C-alpha positions in Angstrom: -53.2 183.5 18.5 -56.0 183.8 16.0 -59.0 181.6 15.3 -59.7 180.1 11.9 -63.0 179.5 10.3 -63.2 176.0 11.9 -62.5 177.4 15.4 -58.8 176.4 15.6 -56.1 178.7 16.9 -53.1 179.6 14.8 -50.1 181.9 14.8 -51.2 184.2 11.9 -51.3 187.9 12.7 -52.5 189.8 9.7 -56.2 190.1 8.7 -55.3 189.5 5.1 -53.4 186.3 5.9 -56.1 185.0 8.2 -58.7 185.6 5.4 -56.4 183.7 2.9 -55.9 180.9 5.3 -59.7 180.5 5.7 -59.7 180.4 1.9 -57.3 177.5 2.0 -59.3 175.6 4.5 -62.7 176.1 2.8 -61.1 175.5 -0.6 -59.5 172.2 0.4 -62.9 171.0 1.7 -64.6 172.0 -1.6 -61.7 170.8 -3.9 -61.6 174.3 -5.2 -59.2 175.3 -8.0 -58.3 178.5 -6.2 -56.9 176.8 -3.1 -53.2 177.0 -4.1 -53.5 180.7 -4.7 -54.9 181.2 -1.2 -52.0 179.2 0.3 -49.5 181.1 -1.8 -50.9 184.4 -0.4 -50.7 183.1 3.2 -47.0 182.2 2.9 -46.2 185.4 1.1 -47.7 187.5 3.9 -46.4 185.3 6.7 -43.4 183.2 5.7 -42.9 182.0 9.2 -46.3 180.2 9.3 -45.1 176.7 10.0 -48.6 175.1 9.6 -49.0 176.7 6.2 -45.7 175.1 5.0 -46.6 171.7 6.4 -50.0 171.8 4.7 -48.3 172.7 1.4 -46.1 169.7 1.8 -49.0 167.4 2.5 -50.8 168.8 -0.5 -47.7 167.9 -2.6 -47.6 164.4 -1.3 -51.3 163.8 -2.1 -50.6 164.7 -5.7 -48.9 161.2 -6.0 -46.1 162.5 -8.3 -42.4 161.8 -7.9 -41.3 165.2 -9.0 -43.5 166.8 -6.2 -41.7 165.1 -3.4 -38.7 167.4 -3.4 -41.2 170.3 -3.2 -42.7 168.6 -0.2 -39.3 168.1 1.4 -38.6 171.8 0.9 -41.9 172.6 2.6 -41.1 170.4 5.6 -37.7 172.2 5.9 -39.4 175.6 5.7 -41.9 174.5 8.4 -39.1 173.3 10.7 -37.1 176.5 10.2 -40.3 178.6 10.8 -40.9 176.7 14.0 -37.5 177.6 15.2 -38.1 181.3 14.6 -41.7 181.3 16.0 -42.9 178.8 18.5 -45.6 176.4 17.3 -48.4 174.6 19.1 -48.5 170.9 19.8 -51.2 170.7 17.1 -49.0 172.4 14.5 -46.1 170.1 15.4 -48.2 167.1 14.8 -49.0 168.3 11.3 -45.2 168.6 10.6 -44.6 165.1 12.0 -47.4 163.7 9.7 -45.7 165.3 6.7 -42.3 163.8 7.7 -44.0 160.3 8.0 -45.6 160.7 4.6 -42.3 161.5 3.0 -40.9 158.4 4.6 -43.7 156.3 3.0 -45.3 155.7 6.4 -48.8 156.8 5.6 -50.4 154.6 8.3 -48.4 156.3 11.0 -49.1 159.7 9.4 -52.8 159.1 9.8 -52.3 158.4 13.5 -50.8 161.9 13.8 -54.0 163.3 12.5 -56.0 161.1 14.8 -53.9 162.5 17.7 -54.8 166.0 16.6 -58.5 165.0 16.5 -58.4 163.6 20.0 -57.8 167.1 21.4 -59.3 169.1 18.6 -62.3 167.2 17.4 -63.6 170.2 15.4 -60.3 170.5 13.3 -61.9 169.9 9.9 -58.6 170.2 8.2 -57.2 167.2 10.2 -60.4 165.3 9.5 -60.1 165.8 5.8 -56.4 165.0 5.6 -57.0 161.8 7.6 -59.8 161.0 5.2 -57.7 161.7 2.2 -54.7 159.6 3.2 -56.9 156.7 4.4 -58.5 156.9 0.9 -55.1 156.4 -0.7 -54.5 153.5 1.6 -57.9 151.9 0.8 -58.9 152.1 4.5 -62.6 152.7 4.2 -63.4 151.3 7.6 -60.9 153.7 9.1 -62.4 156.6 7.2 -65.8 155.9 8.7 -64.5 155.4 12.3 -62.5 158.6 12.2 -65.4 160.7 11.1 -67.9 159.1 13.5 -65.6 159.7 16.4 -65.6 163.4 15.9 -69.1 164.0 14.6 -70.7 164.6 18.0 -68.5 167.7 18.4 -69.9 169.4 15.3 -72.7 171.8 16.1 -75.3 172.4 13.4 -73.8 175.8 12.6 -70.1 174.7 12.5 -68.5 175.9 9.3 -67.2 172.4 8.6 -70.2 170.3 9.4 -71.5 170.1 5.8 -68.1 169.0 4.6 -67.9 166.5 7.5 -71.2 165.0 6.3 -69.9 164.8 2.8 -66.9 162.8 4.0 -69.2 160.7 6.1 -71.4 160.0 3.1 -68.5 158.7 1.1 -67.2 156.5 4.0 -70.7 155.1 4.5 -71.0 154.3 0.8 -67.6 152.6 0.8 -68.5 150.5 3.8 -71.8 149.4 2.2 -74.3 151.6 4.1 -75.9 152.9 0.9 -79.1 154.3 2.3 -77.4 156.2 5.1 -74.8 157.4 2.6 -77.4 158.9 0.3 -79.1 160.7 3.1 -75.8 162.1 4.5 -74.6 163.2 1.0 -77.9 165.0 0.3 -77.7 166.7 3.6 -74.1 167.7 3.1 -74.9 169.4 -0.2 -77.9 171.1 1.3 -75.6 172.6 4.0 -72.8 173.6 1.7 -73.6 174.0 -2.0 -70.0 173.5 -3.1 -69.5 170.2 -1.4 -68.5 168.2 -4.6 -67.3 165.3 -2.4 -70.7 164.8 -0.8 -72.4 165.2 -4.2 -70.1 162.6 -5.7 -70.7 160.2 -2.7 -74.4 160.1 -3.7 -73.3 159.3 -7.3 -71.2 156.4 -5.9 -74.3 155.1 -4.2 -76.2 155.0 -7.5 -73.2 153.3 -9.1 -73.0 150.6 -6.5 -76.7 149.9 -6.4 -77.1 149.7 -10.2 -79.3 152.8 -10.5 -77.7 154.7 -13.4 -80.9 156.5 -14.3 -81.4 157.8 -10.7 -77.7 158.8 -10.7 -78.2 160.9 -13.8 -81.2 162.5 -12.3 -79.2 163.3 -9.2 -76.4 165.0 -11.1 -78.7 166.9 -13.5 -78.8 170.6 -12.8 -76.2 170.4 -10.0 -73.2 171.3 -12.2 -72.5 174.3 -10.0 -71.6 172.0 -7.2 -68.5 170.9 -9.1 -67.8 173.6 -11.6 -65.5 175.4 -9.1 -63.4 172.3 -8.6 -59.8 171.6 -9.5 -59.3 168.4 -11.6 -61.8 166.7 -9.3 -64.5 168.1 -11.7 -63.2 165.6 -14.3 -63.9 162.8 -11.9 -67.5 163.9 -11.4 -68.0 164.0 -15.2 -66.5 160.5 -15.2 -69.2 159.3 -12.9 -71.8 160.7 -15.3 -70.2 158.9 -18.2 -70.3 155.6 -16.2 -74.0 156.1 -15.8 -74.5 156.7 -19.5 -72.4 153.7 -20.3 -74.5 151.4 -18.1 -77.6 152.6 -20.0 -75.9 151.8 -23.3 -75.7 155.5 -24.3 -72.2 155.2 -25.9 -72.4 158.5 -27.9 -73.0 160.4 -24.7 -70.0 158.6 -23.1 -67.7 159.5 -25.9 -68.9 163.1 -25.9 -68.2 163.4 -22.2 -64.8 161.8 -22.6 -63.8 164.3 -25.3 -65.5 167.4 -24.0 -65.1 167.1 -20.3 -63.0 164.2 -18.9 -60.1 164.8 -21.3 -60.8 168.3 -22.3 -57.5 169.2 -20.8 -54.8 166.7 -21.6 -53.4 166.6 -18.1 -51.1 163.9 -16.7 -52.3 164.0 -13.1 -52.7 160.3 -12.1 -56.3 160.8 -11.1 -57.2 162.2 -14.5 -55.3 159.3 -16.2 -57.2 156.9 -14.0 -60.6 158.4 -15.1 -59.7 158.2 -18.7 -58.0 154.8 -18.8 -60.7 153.0 -16.8 -63.4 154.5 -19.0 -61.7 153.5 -22.2 -61.2 150.0 -20.8 -64.9 149.8 -19.9 -65.8 150.9 -23.4 -63.6 148.3 -25.0 -64.9 145.5 -22.8 -68.3 146.4 -24.3 -66.9 146.1 -27.8 -66.7 149.8 -28.5 -64.0 151.0 -30.8 -62.4 154.0 -29.0 -60.3 155.0 -32.0 -56.9 156.6 -31.3 -57.8 157.8 -27.8 -55.3 155.5 -26.1 -52.4 157.2 -27.8 -52.2 160.4 -25.8 -52.8 158.5 -22.6 -50.0 156.1 -23.4 -47.6 159.0 -24.3 -48.2 160.5 -20.9 -48.0 157.2 -19.0 -44.8 156.2 -20.7 -43.1 159.2 -18.9 -44.4 157.9 -15.6 -42.9 154.3 -15.6 -40.4 155.2 -12.9 -42.7 157.2 -10.7 -43.6 154.6 -8.1 -45.6 156.9 -5.7 -48.8 154.8 -5.7 -49.7 151.4 -7.1 -53.1 152.8 -7.9 -51.5 155.2 -10.3 -49.1 152.6 -11.7 -51.9 150.2 -12.6 -53.8 152.9 -14.5 -50.6 153.9 -16.3 -50.3 150.2 -17.2 -53.9 150.2 -18.6 -52.9 153.0 -21.0 -49.6 151.3 -22.0 -51.3 148.0 -22.7 -54.2 149.7 -24.4 -51.8 151.2 -26.9 -49.6 148.2 -27.1 -46.5 150.0 -25.7 -44.5 146.9 -25.0 -41.2 148.6 -24.0 -42.9 151.0 -21.6 -45.0 148.1 -20.2 -41.8 146.1 -19.5 -40.3 149.1 -17.8 -43.1 149.8 -15.4 -43.4 146.0 -14.6 -39.7 145.9 -13.8 -40.0 148.9 -11.6 -43.0 147.6 -9.7 -41.1 144.3 -9.1 -38.0 146.2 -7.9 -40.1 148.3 -5.5 -42.0 145.2 -4.3 -38.7 143.5 -3.5 -38.0 146.0 -0.7 -41.6 146.3 0.7 -40.2 148.4 3.5 -43.1 151.0 3.8 -46.7 151.5 3.0 -46.0 152.4 -0.6 -43.7 149.5 -1.5 -45.8 147.1 0.5 -48.7 147.8 -1.8 -46.4 147.4 -4.8 -45.9 143.8 -3.5 -49.5 143.1 -2.7 -51.6 143.6 -4.8 -49.3 145.3 -7.2 -47.1 142.6 -8.8 -49.9 140.1 -9.5 -52.3 142.8 -10.6 -49.7 144.3 -13.0 -48.9 140.9 -14.5 -52.6 140.2 -14.9 -53.2 143.5 -16.8 -50.2 142.7 -19.0 -51.5 139.2 -19.8 -55.0 140.6 -20.6 -53.5 143.1 -23.0 -51.5 140.3 -24.7 -54.7 138.1 -25.0 -53.4 135.5 -22.5 -56.8 135.4 -20.7 -56.1 132.3 -18.6 -53.0 133.8 -17.1 -54.7 137.2 -16.7 -57.5 135.5 -14.7 -55.1 133.6 -12.5 -53.1 136.7 -11.6 -56.0 139.0 -11.1 -58.3 136.6 -9.2 -55.4 135.8 -6.9 -55.3 139.4 -5.6 -59.1 140.2 -5.6 -59.1 140.0 -1.8 -56.3 142.6 -1.5 -57.1 145.0 -4.3 -58.6 147.5 -1.9 -55.1 148.0 -0.6 -54.4 149.7 -3.9 -56.6 152.6 -2.8 -59.3 154.5 -4.6 -63.0 153.7 -4.4 -65.0 150.6 -5.2 -66.2 152.3 -8.4 -62.6 153.1 -9.4 -61.3 149.6 -8.7 -64.3 148.0 -10.5 -62.3 148.2 -13.8 -59.9 145.6 -12.4 -62.9 143.5 -11.3 -64.4 143.7 -14.8 -61.2 142.7 -16.4 -60.9 139.8 -14.0 -64.4 138.6 -14.9 -63.9 139.1 -18.6 -60.6 137.2 -18.4 -62.4 134.3 -16.8 -65.1 134.3 -19.5 -62.7 134.5 -22.4 -60.6 131.7 -20.8 -63.8 129.5 -20.4 -63.7 129.7 -16.6 -67.5 130.2 -16.4 -68.1 128.9 -12.9 -65.2 131.0 -11.5 -66.5 134.1 -13.3 -70.0 133.5 -12.1 -68.7 133.2 -8.5 -67.1 136.6 -8.8 -70.3 138.1 -10.2 -72.2 136.7 -7.3 -69.7 138.2 -4.8 -69.8 141.5 -6.7 -73.6 141.5 -6.4 -73.5 140.8 -2.7 -71.2 143.7 -2.1 -73.6 145.9 -4.0 -76.5 145.1 -1.7 -78.0 142.8 -4.3 -78.1 145.4 -7.0 -76.6 144.6 -10.4 -75.6 146.9 -13.3 -76.1 146.1 -16.9 -72.4 145.0 -17.2 -73.1 142.1 -14.8 -76.4 141.2 -16.3 -74.8 141.0 -19.8 -72.1 138.7 -18.5 -74.6 136.4 -16.8 -76.4 136.2 -20.2 -73.0 135.2 -21.8 -72.5 132.5 -19.2 -76.0 131.1 -19.7 -75.6 131.1 -23.5 -72.3 129.3 -23.3 -73.7 126.6 -21.0 -76.8 126.2 -23.2 -74.5 125.6 -26.1 -72.5 123.1 -24.1 -69.3 124.8 -25.1 -67.6 127.1 -22.7 -65.4 128.4 -25.5 -68.6 129.9 -27.1 -68.0 132.9 -24.9 -66.7 135.5 -27.4 -63.1 136.6 -27.1 -63.8 140.1 -28.2 
């Protein structure tokens, strides 16, 4: 038994494979682009490393792509066969069980397997991060925070995972509304580990939620090295920067970031699609002509209509399809969401049912210009949109579309109530989007005509 960089014992035997495994662990914490290469090296050197196969499968599941699920199934099979040839620890067995549950769509139960690991191995930073990642997909921000705060006392100041733990804590604090504490934790995380892009981006979230775009840009300025090493997560950090420029009305900078960074590589990863579609939607809500940029996103999204791994992904594919007026593909994805929702037999299909069906109908109606219907559908599931996963900042595009639907339908009082609720959740801070909508409401009321709110 050998010890990894986080102090956990494993069954690796070769110095080169141990080094590569530590590369996997640190790379996963830092969202590093080289992480798959390290994992490939581990499994090449020691093909009977069951934990390595299980982690490969979990990584595949987190990609949220239907075609990756057979790869995850193969990884589980490889892990089980390896465990038969070489005994595994109870900890390693729990990782395998978590993967099996994820493949069965039972993400909540999978999280409990990681929590079982953390009860006996509180310093297992890999289990901490995987629990954090799956809870993020589930929209369980309170669970993220509880999980981290349970294990935090076990982390000594010199623990190799402490900085990354603080980065995760910063994000969980921000998502649960503790903005001041979140900023402190995120800054401390980046001070401890300079490549903690997650902690850096948690501070960016704080500035987004408190309506401090200028401070957010100051925070990111000169810190590009903290996310330059990342996999596609680097596009997401650039997305945050674009949001800040948009809030300041700096549209040229937003378009430049979109073309040169966010969509520099025309990937079809759902997280990259969500960055792009939500940003284009925000631009259009502000009356900006985005040209033909919807076309390549719609082309990619049209191939994902039958995916059904995550409602968060589906709703962003739908943004692209309605943005480019792809009626046939829109009908296909709506039909599939309805079909999945009709079973609602696991954590994935349950979220297709709520908030998925109504949210999808609302986005379709908005794209068709049926603003009253869009508002009815979207406002009906405001309370459950967090179940779609992602962050407050990511889900805010659905909030904005709900508010704008209400304005365009003449539902001024209803739209104002949502703006008030949005402000409360942001600790009283408001961005320029909200301030502009309040001005529209006031102008419409002063004119005595609710329909004076512009439809475009």
